[in-house]
N, CA and C atoms as a LAMMPS dump frame, in Angstrom:
ITEM: TIMESTEP
0
ITEM: NUMBER OF ATOMS
270
ITEM: BOX BOUNDS ff ff ff
-5.0000000000000000e+02 5.0000000000000000e+02
-5.0000000000000000e+02 5.0000000000000000e+02
-5.0000000000000000e+02 5.0000000000000000e+02
ITEM: ATOMS id mol type element x y z
1 1 1 N -272.618 -312.143 -126.514
2 1 2 C -271.536 -313.206 -127.565
3 1 3 C -271.761 -313.458 -129.059
4 2 1 N -273.315 -313.307 -129.145
5 2 2 C -273.442 -313.578 -130.721
6 2 3 C -273.101 -312.526 -131.864
7 3 1 N -273.06 -311.182 -131.181
8 3 2 C -272.65 -309.924 -132.086
9 3 3 C -271.18 -310.055 -132.03
10 4 1 N -270.474 -310.843 -130.849
11 4 2 C -269.033 -310.833 -130.997
12 4 3 C -268.603 -311.983 -132.239
13 5 1 N -269.044 -313.533 -131.943
14 5 2 C -269.338 -314.143 -133.07
15 5 3 C -269.554 -313.899 -134.675
16 6 1 N -270.506 -312.905 -134.566
17 6 2 C -270.65 -312.436 -136.051
18 6 3 C -269.544 -311.65 -136.402
19 7 1 N -269.527 -310.79 -135.544
20 7 2 C -268.166 -309.878 -135.885
21 7 3 C -266.539 -310.711 -136.347
22 8 1 N -266.469 -311.916 -135.77
23 8 2 C -265.148 -312.562 -135.939
24 8 3 C -265.815 -312.957 -137.365
25 9 1 N -267.1 -313.424 -137.719
26 9 2 C -267.173 -314.212 -138.69
27 9 3 C -266.862 -313.296 -139.934
28 10 1 N -267.463 -312.093 -139.917
29 10 2 C -266.926 -310.66 -140.701
30 10 3 C -265.764 -310.715 -140.869
31 11 1 N -264.926 -310.618 -139.996
32 11 2 C -263.764 -310.327 -139.994
33 11 3 C -262.818 -311.507 -140.997
34 12 1 N -263.173 -312.795 -140.476
35 12 2 C -262.735 -314 -141.453
36 12 3 C -262.999 -313.737 -142.839
37 13 1 N -264.444 -313.235 -143.319
38 13 2 C -264.923 -313.33 -144.325
39 13 3 C -263.837 -311.865 -145.096
40 14 1 N -262.934 -310.939 -144.45
41 14 2 C -262.505 -310.23 -145.031
42 14 3 C -260.93 -310.484 -145.498
43 15 1 N -260.429 -311.934 -144.711
44 15 2 C -259.164 -312.347 -144.838
45 15 3 C -258.924 -312.546 -146.653
46 16 1 N -257.688 -312.071 -146.865
47 16 2 C -257.212 -312.829 -148.175
48 16 3 C -256.906 -314.405 -148.026
49 17 1 N -257.032 -314.75 -149.191
50 17 2 C -256.712 -316.682 -148.854
51 17 3 C -255.642 -316.863 -148.608
52 18 1 N -254.282 -316.088 -148.709
53 18 2 C -253.347 -316.438 -147.892
54 18 3 C -253.302 -316.615 -146.659
55 19 1 N -254.218 -315.182 -145.893
56 19 2 C -254.224 -315.713 -144.594
57 19 3 C -255.288 -316.334 -143.644
58 20 1 N -256.015 -317.391 -144.554
59 20 2 C -256.659 -317.906 -143.767
60 20 3 C -256.263 -318.922 -143.079
61 21 1 N -255.298 -319.918 -143.413
62 21 2 C -254.607 -320.748 -143.09
63 21 3 C -253.532 -320.303 -141.096
64 22 1 N -253.142 -318.991 -141.509
65 22 2 C -252.8 -318.412 -140.285
66 22 3 C -253.998 -318.146 -138.798
67 23 1 N -255.028 -317.638 -139.459
68 23 2 C -256.301 -317.63 -138.812
69 23 3 C -256.544 -318.845 -138.756
70 24 1 N -256.681 -319.699 -138.925
71 24 2 C -257.52 -321.286 -138.473
72 24 3 C -256.734 -321.878 -137.438
73 25 1 N -255.203 -321.556 -137.892
74 25 2 C -253.836 -321.666 -136.569
75 25 3 C -254.369 -321.398 -135.328
76 26 1 N -254.571 -320.05 -135.51
77 26 2 C -254.975 -319.004 -134.392
78 26 3 C -256.122 -319.897 -133.737
79 27 1 N -257.102 -319.913 -134.153
80 27 2 C -258.279 -320.132 -133.757
81 27 3 C -257.941 -321.747 -133.071
82 28 1 N -257.361 -322.662 -133.614
83 28 2 C -257.066 -324.136 -133.3
84 28 3 C -256.656 -324.141 -131.89
85 29 1 N -255.327 -322.812 -131.935
86 29 2 C -254.53 -322.765 -130.846
87 29 3 C -255.441 -322.12 -129.828
88 30 1 N -256.506 -321.636 -129.663
89 30 2 C -257.41 -320.949 -128.827
90 30 3 C -258.385 -322.208 -128.322
91 31 1 N -258.843 -323.155 -129.297
92 31 2 C -259.561 -324.395 -128.876
93 31 3 C -258.494 -325.313 -128.254
94 32 1 N -257.342 -325.309 -128.371
95 32 2 C -256.855 -326.579 -127.91
96 32 3 C -255.297 -325.95 -127.447
97 33 1 N -255.274 -325.2 -126.358
98 33 2 C -254.003 -324.724 -125.914
99 33 3 C -252.9 -325.63 -125.461
100 34 1 N -253.032 -327.208 -125.555
101 34 2 C -251.692 -327.761 -125.305
102 34 3 C -250.976 -327.794 -126.712
103 35 1 N -252.18 -328.097 -127.737
104 35 2 C -251.263 -327.897 -129.248
105 35 3 C -250.717 -326.673 -129.212
106 36 1 N -251.018 -325.565 -128.829
107 36 2 C -250.258 -324.349 -128.992
108 36 3 C -249.324 -324.083 -128.337
109 37 1 N -249.105 -324.821 -127.07
110 37 2 C -247.948 -324.946 -126.073
111 37 3 C -247.073 -325.982 -126.483
112 38 1 N -247.463 -326.638 -127.14
113 38 2 C -246.488 -327.953 -128.129
114 38 3 C -245.663 -327.141 -128.904
115 39 1 N -246.546 -326.323 -129.902
116 39 2 C -246.074 -325.633 -131.022
117 39 3 C -245.106 -324.657 -130.877
118 40 1 N -245.283 -324.342 -129.589
119 40 2 C -244.507 -322.935 -129.223
120 40 3 C -243.528 -323.208 -128.315
121 41 1 N -243.347 -324.633 -127.9
122 41 2 C -242.362 -325.087 -126.818
123 41 3 C -241.034 -324.663 -127.686
124 42 1 N -239.912 -324.561 -126.774
125 42 2 C -238.392 -324.157 -127.601
126 42 3 C -237.785 -325.593 -127.515
127 43 1 N -237.257 -325.56 -128.915
128 43 2 C -236.52 -327.061 -129.645
129 43 3 C -235.319 -327.264 -128.427
130 44 1 N -235.662 -328.412 -128.302
131 44 2 C -234.673 -329.392 -127.259
132 44 3 C -233.313 -329.491 -127.634
133 45 1 N -232.3 -328.422 -127.18
134 45 2 C -231.057 -328.109 -127.82
135 45 3 C -229.918 -329.045 -126.948
136 46 1 N -230.405 -329.667 -125.739
137 46 2 C -229.369 -330.258 -124.845
138 46 3 C -228.747 -330.951 -125.59
139 47 1 N -227.377 -331.135 -125.179
140 47 2 C -226.547 -332.418 -126.309
141 47 3 C -226.889 -333.683 -125.498
142 48 1 N -226.614 -334.653 -126.528
143 48 2 C -227.233 -335.864 -126.128
144 48 3 C -225.596 -336.436 -125.303
145 49 1 N -225.911 -337.352 -124.406
146 49 2 C -225.277 -337.764 -123.479
147 49 3 C -224.431 -339.293 -123.705
148 50 1 N -223.316 -339.051 -123.549
149 50 2 C -222.599 -340.632 -124.027
150 50 3 C -223.955 -341.88 -123.328
151 51 1 N -224.291 -341.68 -122.483
152 51 2 C -225.159 -342.688 -121.755
153 51 3 C -226.722 -342.334 -122.337
154 52 1 N -226.923 -341.433 -122.995
155 52 2 C -228.32 -341.85 -124.196
156 52 3 C -227.77 -342.209 -124.918
157 53 1 N -226.814 -341.818 -125.6
158 53 2 C -226.791 -342.747 -127.059
159 53 3 C -226.155 -344.252 -126.903
160 54 1 N -226.024 -344.512 -125.586
161 54 2 C -225.585 -346.121 -125.597
162 54 3 C -227.152 -346.636 -125.347
163 55 1 N -228.066 -346.037 -124.716
164 55 2 C -229.401 -346.249 -124.372
165 55 3 C -230.662 -346.658 -125.625
166 56 1 N -230.196 -345.471 -126.463
167 56 2 C -230.592 -345.828 -127.748
168 56 3 C -230.226 -346.614 -128.389
169 57 1 N -228.746 -346.586 -128.833
170 57 2 C -228.338 -347.84 -129.599
171 57 3 C -228.781 -349.377 -129.169
172 58 1 N -228.568 -349.838 -127.672
173 58 2 C -229.637 -350.937 -127.07
174 58 3 C -230.878 -350.899 -127.554
175 59 1 N -231.666 -350.076 -127.543
176 59 2 C -233.026 -350.025 -127.686
177 59 3 C -232.88 -350.604 -129.331
178 60 1 N -232.212 -349.644 -130.308
179 60 2 C -232.436 -350.511 -131.353
180 60 3 C -232.126 -351.704 -131.827
181 61 1 N -231.221 -352.37 -131.146
182 61 2 C -230.607 -353.387 -131.322
183 61 3 C -231.779 -354.307 -130.823
184 62 1 N -232.102 -353.936 -129.557
185 62 2 C -233.384 -354.89 -129.362
186 62 3 C -234.354 -354.869 -130.156
187 63 1 N -234.767 -353.669 -130.892
188 63 2 C -236.167 -354.067 -131.793
189 63 3 C -235.501 -354.731 -133.171
190 64 1 N -234.491 -354.534 -133.557
191 64 2 C -233.651 -355.324 -134.543
192 64 3 C -233.856 -356.694 -134.616
193 65 1 N -233.544 -357.527 -132.863
194 65 2 C -233.65 -358.535 -132.927
195 65 3 C -234.722 -359.11 -132.782
196 66 1 N -235.815 -358.501 -132.52
197 66 2 C -237.165 -358.686 -132.281
198 66 3 C -238.097 -358.439 -133.862
199 67 1 N -237.207 -357.866 -134.946
200 67 2 C -238.056 -358.111 -136.469
201 67 3 C -238.682 -356.81 -136.151
202 68 1 N -238.255 -355.931 -135.4
203 68 2 C -238.759 -354.351 -135.59
204 68 3 C -240.135 -354.504 -134.544
205 69 1 N -240.382 -355.424 -134.103
206 69 2 C -241.643 -355.55 -132.945
207 69 3 C -241.495 -355.323 -131.871
208 70 1 N -242.063 -354.389 -130.999
209 70 2 C -241.967 -354.247 -129.799
210 70 3 C -242.623 -355.344 -128.799
211 71 1 N -243.423 -355.06 -127.63
212 71 2 C -243.936 -355.97 -126.765
213 71 3 C -245.343 -355.838 -126.79
214 72 1 N -246.331 -356.751 -127.095
215 72 2 C -247.719 -356.47 -127.477
216 72 3 C -248.626 -356.393 -126.01
217 73 1 N -249.464 -356.039 -126.056
218 73 2 C -250.136 -355.46 -124.941
219 73 3 C -250.88 -356.876 -124.259
220 74 1 N -251.103 -357.628 -125.104
221 74 2 C -250.991 -359.222 -124.684
222 74 3 C -250.202 -359.433 -123.652
223 75 1 N -248.865 -359.463 -124.282
224 75 2 C -247.691 -359.938 -123.179
225 75 3 C -247.305 -359.052 -122.229
226 76 1 N -247.32 -358.045 -122.224
227 76 2 C -247.715 -357.103 -121.195
228 76 3 C -248.457 -357.394 -119.967
229 77 1 N -249.797 -357.583 -119.869
230 77 2 C -251.111 -358.162 -119.711
231 77 3 C -250.527 -359.495 -118.775
232 78 1 N -250.551 -360.225 -119.38
233 78 2 C -249.667 -361.679 -119.239
234 78 3 C -249.026 -361.32 -118.043
235 79 1 N -247.591 -360.989 -118.045
236 79 2 C -246.671 -360.408 -116.836
237 79 3 C -247.504 -359.965 -115.902
238 80 1 N -248.791 -359.709 -115.676
239 80 2 C -249.276 -358.768 -114.296
240 80 3 C -250.406 -360.359 -114.196
241 81 1 N -250.568 -361.492 -115.062
242 81 2 C -251.391 -362.376 -114.848
243 81 3 C -252.814 -362.077 -115.405
244 82 1 N -253.039 -361.126 -116.589
245 82 2 C -253.921 -360.913 -116.945
246 82 3 C -254.604 -360.745 -118.302
247 83 1 N -255.425 -360.345 -118.621
248 83 2 C -255.636 -360.563 -120.177
249 83 3 C -256.754 -359.581 -120.808
250 84 1 N -256.963 -358.885 -122.047
251 84 2 C -257.508 -357.903 -122.135
252 84 3 C -259.018 -357.496 -121.561
253 85 1 N -259.769 -358.73 -121.606
254 85 2 C -261.158 -358.971 -120.967
255 85 3 C -261.095 -358.211 -119.156
256 86 1 N -259.489 -358.286 -118.25
257 86 2 C -260.061 -357.913 -117.19
258 86 3 C -259.91 -356.462 -117.032
259 87 1 N -259.556 -355.835 -118.065
260 87 2 C -259.519 -354.212 -118.432
261 87 3 C -260.769 -353.799 -118.401
262 88 1 N -261.977 -354.344 -118.784
263 88 2 C -263.052 -354.031 -119.406
264 88 3 C -263.827 -353.304 -117.746
265 89 1 N -264.325 -352.049 -118.099
266 89 2 C -265.458 -351.633 -116.621
267 89 3 C -266.15 -352.632 -116.764
268 90 1 N -266.212 -352.395 -115.456
269 90 2 C -267.804 -353.312 -114.77
270 90 3 C -268.013 -352.634 -113.791
């Protein structure tokens, strides 16, 4: 294991400066496979439906009516009769 890491370090030292960002990206994807999967996921090219366009327009109008603000965490909790301290681990 230590010899493998040492070999990896030697290879990294031999990289041209322009190759370093690509090597960093590969190492980060190895350490965080979810980020790699997201980066390599296909683009969502499914056409937007009329229903989806309508829903997005309604949500934008709703936010505009509220001055660009969503629903606060406190408001959501209040809908359930809770306050933030109720969520603390006991």
